[in-house]
N, C-alpha and C positions, 0 to 999 in steps of 0.2 A: 504494498500500500505506500505511495505516493502522497504523503499532507503536504499542501502549500502552506504552512504559517504566512495567516495575514494580520494579526497583533494581538494585542492584551490590554486589559481595560489599564489606562495610566495611572489609575487610583489606587492599584492592588498590589502595591508595594513589590518589596521582592521578592511573593510568594505566587508571580506569575497569574494569577485565576482574578477574572477570568480571561478567558481566548478563543480563539477562532481560526478555523482551517476551512481546507478543501478538498476534496478526497480527488486527486487528480485521474483517477481510474476512473470513479465512476460520479464525476461531480455532488457529491451530496458536503452540504455541511458537517463539517465536525464544532461541535461547541464544547470546551470546558468550561463550564460555572459553576454555581453557588446552586447547592442542594436546595430545590426552595420550602420557605417554610410552611404546616399548616391551616395556616388562609388563604396559601397561595393556591396548593395542594385541594382544600374544598372546593372551591373555585373553578377550578378545574374540573373536578370530580363532576361536577353541576352538567358537560358538556358528555360523561360518558365515564366507566371507568380506567382506569390507569395499570394496564397487565403486571404482572409481576417482573415482567423483563427490562421496564422499561419505567423511567422517573423525569422527574418536572424541573426542567434547570432552566432557573434565571438570570438572564443574562442585560446589564445597567446599557436605559436608556442613552446614556451617555458613549455607547461603541456601537449604533445604531449605522453611522458611519463604516465601520466596521466592517457592518455585517452586507451592510448593502454591496463594500466590496470583494467580501466573498461570494458572495449571490453572483455577480457578475462574473470574476474567478471559473465559479462554477461553471455558469453557461458559457465561455469559452472553452471549457475544459472537453481536452481530446478524448471521451467518452468512444471506449470500443465499442 
């Protein structure tokens, strides 16, 4: 898997999270982020269950430019 690093939250300090990547093999976005708190999970559950193999990740609004950049990179990915 070839991950293209897009960027990390500039306010995260030395720990380097949240972070956004693009999988260049299939164009998927890969997001490292904070595990959502209980109220966020509850809000998400209003639209349906969260399978055991999934979680809810929160990405701060200040990273939206990075998420947009990742989406653009994903669209350009040479997916086979």
